[in-house]
C-alpha positions as CSV (number, residue, x, y, z in Angstrom):
1,M,-28.7,7.0,17.2
2,K,-30.3,8.7,20.3
3,P,-27.7,10.1,22.7
4,D,-29.3,8.4,25.7
5,T,-29.7,4.8,24.4
6,L,-27.7,2.3,22.4
7,E,-30.3,0.7,20.1
8,I,-30.1,-2.9,19.0
9,Y,-29.1,-1.9,15.4
10,D,-26.2,0.1,17.0
11,R,-25.0,-3.1,18.7
12,K,-25.2,-4.9,15.4
13,E,-23.2,-2.2,13.8
14,L,-20.6,-2.5,16.6
15,L,-20.4,-6.3,15.9
16,A,-20.0,-5.6,12.2
17,I,-17.2,-3.1,13.0
18,A,-15.4,-5.7,15.1
19,E,-15.6,-8.3,12.3
20,A,-14.3,-5.7,9.8
21,R,-11.4,-4.9,12.2
22,L,-10.6,-8.6,12.4
23,K,-10.6,-8.9,8.6
24,W,-8.4,-5.8,8.1
25,A,-6.0,-6.9,10.9
26,E,-5.5,-10.2,9.1
27,E,-4.9,-8.5,5.8
28,Y,-2.4,-6.1,7.5
29,R,-0.6,-9.0,9.2
30,K,-0.3,-10.9,5.9
31,A,1.0,-7.9,3.9
32,R,3.4,-6.9,6.7
33,S,4.8,-10.4,6.9
34,L,5.2,-10.8,3.1
35,C,6.9,-7.4,3.0
36,G,9.4,-8.5,5.7
37,Q,10.1,-11.8,3.9
38,R,10.8,-10.0,0.6
39,R,13.0,-7.5,2.4
40,Q,15.0,-10.4,3.9
41,E,15.3,-12.0,0.5
42,L,16.6,-8.7,-1.0
43,N,19.1,-8.4,1.9
44,I,20.4,-11.9,1.3
45,L,20.9,-11.2,-2.4
46,L,22.6,-7.9,-1.5
47,A,24.9,-9.6,1.0
48,S,26.1,-12.0,-1.8
49,K,27.0,-9.0,-4.0
50,I,28.1,-6.3,-1.5
51,S,31.9,-7.1,-1.7
52,K,31.7,-6.6,-5.5
53,Y,29.9,-3.3,-5.1
54,R,32.3,-2.1,-2.4
55,G,35.1,-2.7,-4.8
56,M,33.4,-0.3,-7.2
57,K,32.5,2.3,-4.7
58,K,34.2,2.6,-1.3
59,N,31.6,4.6,0.6
60,L,28.7,2.5,-0.4
61,G,25.4,3.1,1.5
62,Y,22.5,0.6,1.7
63,D,20.3,2.5,-0.7
64,M,23.0,2.8,-3.4
65,A,23.9,-0.9,-3.0
66,V,20.2,-1.8,-3.5
67,L,20.1,0.4,-6.6
68,M,23.2,-1.3,-8.0
69,L,21.7,-4.7,-7.3
70,L,18.5,-3.7,-9.0
71,E,20.4,-2.6,-12.1
72,E,21.9,-6.1,-12.6
73,S,19.4,-8.6,-11.2
74,T,15.9,-9.2,-12.5
75,V,15.2,-11.5,-9.5
76,A,16.0,-8.6,-7.2
77,Q,13.7,-6.3,-9.3
78,E,10.8,-8.8,-8.8
79,I,11.5,-9.1,-5.1
80,Y,11.8,-5.3,-4.7
81,S,8.6,-4.7,-6.6
82,E,6.6,-7.2,-4.5
83,M,8.1,-5.7,-1.4
84,T,7.1,-2.2,-2.2
85,I,3.6,-3.3,-3.3
86,T,3.0,-5.1,0.0
87,E,4.5,-2.3,2.0
88,D,2.1,0.1,0.3
89,K,-0.8,-2.3,1.1
90,Y,-0.1,-2.6,4.8
91,K,0.5,1.1,5.1
92,S,-2.8,1.9,3.4
93,L,-4.6,-0.4,5.9
94,E,-3.2,1.5,8.9
95,P,-5.6,4.5,8.6
96,I,-8.6,2.2,8.0
97,M,-7.8,0.3,11.1
98,A,-7.4,3.5,13.1
99,A,-10.7,4.8,11.9
100,L,-12.5,1.6,12.9
101,E,-10.8,1.8,16.3
102,S,-12.0,5.4,16.7
103,K,-15.5,4.3,15.9
104,V,-15.4,1.5,18.4
105,M,-14.1,3.9,21.1
106,L,-17.0,6.2,20.4
107,Y,-19.5,3.4,20.9
108,Q,-17.7,2.3,24.1
109,S,-17.9,5.9,25.4
110,L,-21.6,6.0,24.5
111,M,-22.2,2.6,26.2
112,K,-20.4,3.8,29.4
113,W,-22.4,7.0,29.3
114,Q,-25.6,5.1,29.0
115,A,-24.6,2.7,31.8
116,T,-23.3,5.3,34.3
117,G,-25.0,8.5,33.3
118,D,-21.6,10.2,33.2
119,R,-21.2,12.7,30.4
120,Y,-17.4,13.0,30.8
């Protein structure tokens, strides 16, 4: 790309980036939503068992209670597994989306520079 003009292929690339951002944002939203649903399901299961666990251990924290639940419930294990997988997925999408955002900001700066002649 020449620094003084934004060629037509650069505009097409900018459109492709926008479409990619939309795709990744939708994947991010789905994964984050699913993770939240699974976390809620896990908390509901935990709430049904917490009094039993507190009877075994008085100063019971959340993490220990989840571990105790995972030891005895295969349903909780499946929910927890899916929750961590979707959490990893949406967290891995964050840097991709940030990189696409940076690229768009670069193109916007170049377009502004081209339109106004300002270099800063």
